[in-house]
DRENFI-959037 format. One line per field, with one value per residue (C-alpha): x, y, z; residue number from 1. Coordinates in Angstrom, 3 decimals. Layout:
px <- [X_...]
py <- [Y_...]
pz <- [Z_...]
i <- [NUM_...]
This chain:
px <- [30.051_27.530_28.512_26.639_28.590_32.132_30.846_30.094_33.530_35.136_33.551_34.425_38.092_37.949_36.423_38.962_41.763_44.048_44.599_42.775_43.966_40.974_38.459_37.662_37.171_34.593_33.047_32.355_30.204_27.764_25.727_27.768_24.707_24.208_24.466_27.208_29.252_29.189_29.886_33.047_34.145_34.072_35.489_38.556_36.666_35.070_36.183_37.703_34.630_32.285_34.368_34.612_30.790_30.112_32.310_30.552_27.143_28.299_29.815_26.685_24.529_27.121_26.682_23.101_22.843_25.418_23.412_20.096_21.629_23.145_19.881_17.919_20.490_20.341_16.670_16.709_18.940_16.797_13.829_15.637_17.059_13.561_12.090_14.397_13.808_10.236_10.777_13.206_10.650_8.071_7.668_7.425_10.283_12.415_11.972_11.372_14.295_13.778_10.057_10.878_13.377_10.603_8.099_10.422_11.152_7.578_6.656_9.466_8.277_4.801_5.624_3.850_4.415_0.535_0.049_-3.310_-2.544_0.713_-1.310_-3.845_-1.128_0.736_-2.568_-1.985_1.722_1.913_3.306_0.244_-1.962_0.290_-1.327_0.417_2.550_1.484_2.514_5.898_6.703_5.575_7.726_10.932_10.642_10.293_13.256_15.192_13.411_15.030_18.424_20.887_24.235_26.830_29.787_32.946_34.867_33.687_35.278_33.762_33.500_31.824_29.227_28.515_27.939_25.678_23.739_22.887_22.102_19.540_18.069_17.444_15.612_13.488_12.706_11.510_8.993_7.545_7.314_5.693_3.207_2.221_1.448_-0.553_-2.327_-2.967_-4.138_-6.582_-7.917_-8.689_-10.527_-12.443_-13.384_-14.868_-16.924_-18.292_-18.913_-16.925_-16.124_-13.556_-10.384_-7.852_-9.406_-9.454_-11.427_-11.538_-9.606_-12.845_-14.604_-12.168_-11.224_-13.892_-14.147_-12.442_-9.214_-9.259_-9.422_-6.727_-4.711_-4.949_-3.939_-0.962_0.167_-0.360_1.675_4.546_4.417_4.825_8.001_9.566_8.493_9.969_13.368_13.922_14.498_12.938_9.985_8.969_8.477_6.809_4.462_3.562_2.808_0.809_-1.189_-1.956_-3.311_-5.510_-6.942_-7.499_-9.885_-11.180_-12.266_-13.645_-15.802_-16.888_-17.858_-19.807_-21.726_-22.945_-24.942_-28.426_-28.919_-26.670_-27.974_-31.537_-30.396_-28.625_-31.158_-28.240_-28.877_-27.250_-23.943_-22.507_-23.629_-21.373_-18.150_-16.214_-17.085_-16.428_-12.986_-12.123_-13.231_-11.356_-8.144_-8.203_-9.206_-6.929_-4.634_-3.205_-1.222_0.673_1.040_2.574_4.619_6.139_6.826_8.691_10.909_11.985_12.363_14.765_16.800_17.404_15.389_14.070_10.491_9.570_10.940_9.191_5.840_6.060_6.465_3.592_1.491_2.458_1.118_-2.114_-3.174_-2.125_-4.079_-7.183_-6.996_-6.759_-9.751_-11.912_-11.013_-11.748_-15.342_-15.664_-14.573_-17.255_-19.759_-18.263_-15.876_-16.532_-16.163_-13.303_-11.301_-11.704_-11.256_-14.606_-18.145_-18.989_-21.556_-20.161_-19.999_-23.636_-25.048_-23.514_-24.816_-21.579_-22.223_-19.259_-18.280_-20.309_-23.577_-22.929_-22.276_-25.642_-27.511_-26.499_-27.964_-31.039_-31.893_-34.675_-32.131_-31.530_-34.749_-33.535_-30.151_-31.967_-34.259_-31.203_-30.201_-31.411_-34.049_-32.480_-35.286_-33.548_-30.032_-31.672_-33.219_-30.058_-28.053_-30.644_-30.091_-26.202_-26.431_-28.579_-26.057_-22.352_-21.357_-18.985_-17.162_-17.009_-15.474_-12.855_-12.442_-11.678_-9.304_-7.338_-7.105_-5.577_-3.324_-2.110_-1.295_0.758_2.617_3.230_4.619_7.330_8.270_8.583_11.240_14.803_16.840_18.951_21.247_21.566_19.807_18.539_16.748_15.106_14.300_12.421_10.669_9.474_8.271_6.193_4.688_3.868_2.372_0.193_-1.036_-1.448_-3.777_-6.207_-6.369_-6.666_-9.489_-9.049]
py <- [-18.199_-19.366_-20.727_-23.773_-24.545_-23.582_-26.096_-29.064_-28.050_-28.520_-31.772_-33.115_-32.177_-33.920_-37.177_-37.394_-37.367_-40.472_-42.958_-42.962_-39.327_-37.819_-40.412_-39.072_-35.276_-36.698_-38.779_-35.890_-34.056_-37.014_-39.019_-42.039_-44.270_-42.894_-45.193_-42.741_-43.578_-47.453_-46.944_-44.751_-47.202_-49.930_-48.063_-50.592_-53.307_-51.411_-50.464_-47.044_-45.859_-46.881_-45.347_-42.071_-42.060_-43.210_-40.352_-37.814_-39.031_-39.030_-35.656_-34.527_-35.857_-34.530_-30.978_-31.251_-32.270_-29.567_-27.117_-27.858_-27.925_-24.305_-23.157_-24.052_-22.708_-19.327_-19.398_-19.801_-16.909_-14.771_-15.876_-15.237_-11.686_-10.867_-11.734_-9.504_-6.820_-6.929_-6.959_-4.008_-2.038_-1.406_2.521_3.104_0.798_2.651_5.810_4.527_5.950_9.205_8.983_8.275_11.498_13.581_12.250_13.335_16.645_17.338_16.784_19.097_21.767_21.784_22.246_25.393_27.482_26.853_23.261_22.819_24.298_21.962_18.909_19.631_20.494_17.335_15.120_13.893_13.495_11.245_7.754_5.566_8.601_9.777_7.584_6.067_9.390_9.004_12.585_12.609_9.265_10.502_13.691_11.659_9.309_12.063_13.547_10.756_10.166_13.489_13.245_14.782_12.746_14.379_16.017_13.951_17.243_18.151_17.183_14.259_16.111_19.159_16.885_15.193_18.687_19.811_16.475_16.385_20.173_19.734_16.617_18.233_21.036_18.619_16.943_20.320_20.392_17.254_18.425_21.353_19.576_17.227_20.385_21.863_18.486_17.905_21.558_20.987_17.958_19.723_22.403_20.001_17.753_21.076_21.847_18.281_18.008_14.668_12.515_10.147_10.487_8.119_5.397_7.320_10.068_13.548_16.454_18.548_15.738_15.665_19.128_21.050_23.015_26.289_24.494_22.452_25.459_27.185_24.065_24.103_27.842_27.060_24.231_26.642_29.152_26.786_25.718_29.410_29.926_26.716_27.772_31.064_29.711_27.987_31.300_30.401_32.620_30.427_27.527_30.046_30.965_27.250_26.237_29.337_28.623_25.108_26.770_28.865_26.128_24.136_27.204_27.515_23.702_23.489_26.717_24.829_21.970_23.825_25.554_22.326_21.659_21.420_24.644_26.697_25.268_26.629_29.931_30.491_29.209_27.459_25.140_21.667_22.764_22.571_18.985_18.334_16.187_19.308_21.273_18.061_17.582_21.170_21.155_17.912_19.275_22.231_20.277_17.057_17.247_20.784_20.312_17.216_18.421_21.782_20.231_17.691_20.627_22.341_19.444_19.691_23.151_23.213_20.529_23.208_21.115_22.563_24.011_20.914_18.339_20.499_20.396_16.507_16.185_18.621_16.269_13.188_14.656_16.199_13.010_11.019_13.130_13.047_9.165_9.045_10.971_9.102_5.819_7.452_8.576_5.049_3.730_5.710_3.704_0.282_0.251_-0.021_2.324_0.282_0.005_3.550_5.214_7.022_6.500_4.993_7.034_9.932_12.202_11.333_12.127_15.275_16.149_16.071_14.626_12.686_11.075_7.870_9.707_12.331_9.348_7.698_11.046_10.907_7.741_8.485_11.927_11.601_11.278_15.094_15.477_13.246_14.912_18.371_17.187_16.423_13.520_14.575_11.813_8.400_7.331_9.525_8.135_4.444_5.920_7.246_4.220_2.268_4.260_3.765_0.170_0.045_2.464_2.225_4.931_2.709_1.166_4.544_6.206_3.486_3.800_7.500_6.945_4.257_7.169_9.619_6.882_5.982_9.914_9.868_6.923_8.355_11.527_9.360_7.472_10.813_11.941_12.494_9.082_8.081_4.874_5.744_2.767_4.924_7.077_3.914_2.448_5.534_5.965_2.228_3.023_5.900_3.928_1.284_3.825_4.751_1.310_0.949_3.883_2.579_-0.882_0.159_-1.178_1.434]
pz <- [-23.458_-20.760_-17.518_-18.245_-21.496_-19.694_-16.971_-19.518_-21.083_-17.750_-17.035_-20.230_-19.827_-16.159_-17.799_-20.512_-18.315_-18.303_-15.533_-12.055_-11.259_-13.317_-12.141_-8.589_-10.177_-12.584_-9.859_-7.727_-10.532_-10.623_-7.930_-7.093_-7.845_-11.302_-14.454_-15.861_-12.923_-13.526_-17.046_-16.592_-13.739_-16.440_-19.192_-19.169_-20.453_-23.362_-26.719_-27.174_-29.104_-26.477_-23.670_-25.219_-25.942_-22.340_-21.280_-23.285_-22.168_-18.452_-18.523_-20.288_-17.379_-14.811_-16.138_-16.186_-12.593_-11.746_-13.691_-12.152_-8.710_-9.437_-10.836_-7.818_-5.676_-7.519_-7.206_-3.538_-3.153_-5.110_-3.353_0.055_-1.378_-2.510_0.906_2.639_0.218_0.980_4.627_3.961_2.003_4.864_4.433_8.347_9.142_6.822_8.840_12.022_13.994_12.578_13.331_17.161_16.952_15.431_18.261_20.954_19.622_18.965_22.765_23.711_20.974_22.394_26.143_27.711_30.642_31.500_32.749_31.421_28.103_27.852_28.729_26.215_23.424_23.930_24.285_20.528_20.907_23.590_23.269_22.086_20.856_18.107_15.489_12.554_11.816_8.242_6.919_8.678_6.992_3.456_3.950_5.185_2.360_-0.126_1.169_0.603_-2.681_-3.689_-2.486_-4.704_-5.954_-4.093_-6.090_-5.964_-5.880_-2.510_0.425_2.268_5.646_3.943_2.028_5.644_7.257_4.352_4.031_7.983_7.732_4.870_6.529_9.849_7.844_5.919_9.299_10.620_7.735_8.733_12.289_11.289_9.177_12.070_14.330_11.876_11.153_14.757_15.395_12.530_14.336_17.399_15.836_13.763_16.845_18.281_15.130_14.696_18.333_18.147_21.162_19.634_17.622_17.011_18.768_21.981_23.770_21.952_23.733_23.794_25.314_28.091_28.525_26.656_23.654_24.914_25.849_22.511_20.544_22.446_22.100_18.383_18.417_20.441_18.087_15.040_16.642_17.438_13.966_12.795_14.901_13.873_10.238_10.507_11.824_8.338_6.856_3.347_2.276_-0.320_2.324_4.596_1.947_0.860_4.465_5.250_2.119_3.647_6.702_4.598_2.780_5.876_7.101_3.462_3.115_6.587_5.635_2.444_4.104_6.796_3.846_2.555_5.898_5.843_7.800_5.350_2.166_3.507_4.685_1.358_-1.053_-2.745_-5.594_-5.847_-7.310_-3.849_-3.914_-6.755_-7.398_-8.315_-5.156_-3.227_-4.629_-4.393_-0.678_-0.342_-1.618_0.778_3.910_3.277_0.158_0.615_3.490_2.368_-1.288_-0.355_2.433_-0.155_-2.236_0.642_0.919_-2.705_-2.391_0.648_-1.239_-4.097_-6.947_-10.118_-10.261_-12.486_-9.816_-6.952_-8.983_-9.163_-5.504_-5.078_-7.559_-5.767_-2.263_-3.901_-5.470_-2.389_-0.363_-2.290_-2.603_1.131_1.686_-0.919_0.693_4.011_2.842_1.479_5.047_6.847_5.190_5.171_8.172_12.070_14.647_16.137_12.855_11.937_15.524_15.037_14.864_11.490_9.378_11.195_7.961_6.815_10.423_10.533_7.139_5.341_1.568_0.336_-2.740_-2.334_-1.816_-4.606_-7.194_-5.711_-6.318_-9.920_-10.682_-8.163_-8.404_-5.944_-3.261_-3.728_-1.803_1.059_1.474_1.533_4.438_6.282_8.502_11.786_11.568_11.538_8.969_6.284_6.978_6.202_3.023_1.780_2.660_0.650_-2.206_-1.795_-1.664_-5.010_-6.663_-7.772_-5.183_-3.242_-6.359_-8.375_-5.307_-5.176_-8.992_-8.541_-5.433_-7.917_-10.493_-8.376_-6.721_-10.244_-10.887_-7.457_-8.594_-11.881_-10.239_-8.552_-11.510_-13.427_-11.055_-12.380_-12.685_-10.055_-9.334_-5.710_-3.781_-0.945_-3.471_-5.217_-2.086_-0.747_-4.126_-3.957_-0.346_-1.607_-4.167_-1.566_0.689_-2.304_-2.605_1.079_1.129_-1.328_0.141_3.542_5.756_8.643]
i <- [1_2_3_4_5_6_7_8_9_10_11_12_13_14_15_16_17_18_19_20_21_22_23_24_25_26_27_28_29_30_31_32_33_34_35_36_37_38_39_40_41_42_43_44_45_46_47_48_49_50_51_52_53_54_55_56_57_58_59_60_61_62_63_64_65_66_67_68_69_70_71_72_73_74_75_76_77_78_79_80_81_82_83_84_85_86_87_88_89_90_91_92_93_94_95_96_97_98_99_100_101_102_103_104_105_106_107_108_109_110_111_112_113_114_115_116_117_118_119_120_121_122_123_124_125_126_127_128_129_130_131_132_133_134_135_136_137_138_139_140_141_142_143_144_145_146_147_148_149_150_151_152_153_154_155_156_157_158_159_160_161_162_163_164_165_166_167_168_169_170_171_172_173_174_175_176_177_178_179_180_181_182_183_184_185_186_187_188_189_190_191_192_193_194_195_196_197_198_199_200_201_202_203_204_205_206_207_208_209_210_211_212_213_214_215_216_217_218_219_220_221_222_223_224_225_226_227_228_229_230_231_232_233_234_235_236_237_238_239_240_241_242_243_244_245_246_247_248_249_250_251_252_253_254_255_256_257_258_259_260_261_262_263_264_265_266_267_268_269_270_271_272_273_274_275_276_277_278_279_280_281_282_283_284_285_286_287_288_289_290_291_292_293_294_295_296_297_298_299_300_301_302_303_304_305_306_307_308_309_310_311_312_313_314_315_316_317_318_319_320_321_322_323_324_325_326_327_328_329_330_331_332_333_334_335_336_337_338_339_340_341_342_343_344_345_346_347_348_349_350_351_352_353_354_355_356_357_358_359_360_361_362_363_364_365_366_367_368_369_370_371_372_373_374_375_376_377_378_379_380_381_382_383_384_385_386_387_388_389_390_391_392_393_394_395_396_397_398_399_400_401_402_403_404_405_406_407_408_409_410_411_412_413_414_415_416_417_418_419_420_421_422_423_424_425_426_427_428_429_430_431_432_433_434_435_436_437_438]
């Protein structure tokens, strides 16, 4: 029986009560100015049948008014709850406390005996220069999204100790990943002769190339030490593979430069989407995908679940880089934290230009000439504007984002609210990646 029907029955019972005792209760269900109230008040002067009809009509109206009031109240509660849930769903806020802890630990982990090396190594870990900490956020959320239901047969104290120990090890993966990532940035800036990073001056501009390379090497060594301390050979192998892929991807990118194309007499196979996506996986997606898989392995999940974590990271990383390549053409230096058009000026051919080349084959000749001459940059941009290069790159990013979301939705069912919240946050991050403007 619905609550509305029950309320109507109750109103009828109140109105049917004899004497003045039942009248105030019935009146409280209705506005005092209603016609139904006046009819009830004058019931002594009406025939019995009219009084009954008046009571029924008045009760129906009272039930309707009460029903609408309750409906509006319930709607407002739902809206308020949804607003609170939406506020709570901010992915970075969900793990803000842990991110602060990780930031403090990272600053202590990169301390070095030589002051100059210590200063260089901690350059991008200082407060205000650490960036959004995108990768640690994803990994901490993945750890929560893959949380196992705790067995009721195990003592609470033991469960708490085991859960805390696992969480610390998963935090270590987030720290290791961030050190490897920052090391790759330091090396990339030297190779690209960059002068900005994350909206501030690059380390190589301030301290020189030699110290930047050494600082990157130092971070990698510290990451290796932390990785060895985990004592899991499968995880060590995954993270070592990610480092190898970083080097391979950078080498693949260098080989597509104008000088390399001429010296190797290569054809346009290395200017293909297949080559580009493989390079992008190595340079950007491998680290986050293997780190996500490491999180699952440390938690003791099956190979199938571990691969879902891997697929999420892989597709998230590819979508991230595809949008990054779009923003290199559509963003501004201030919003991107680096010079706009930086890729094409360095001879790096990315997805938007590759798609434009498919529509306008004559663009191949411009690409082969290189972009040292600003006129060639303008010609390439003109072809890009006439093509669907930007749109097709965004569409491809959406495809990979959808695959990442599907991986999360394919994880084993859970009724744990923390697990569900973290999974929603991972999906939210995926959506943010492809809608970002910086």
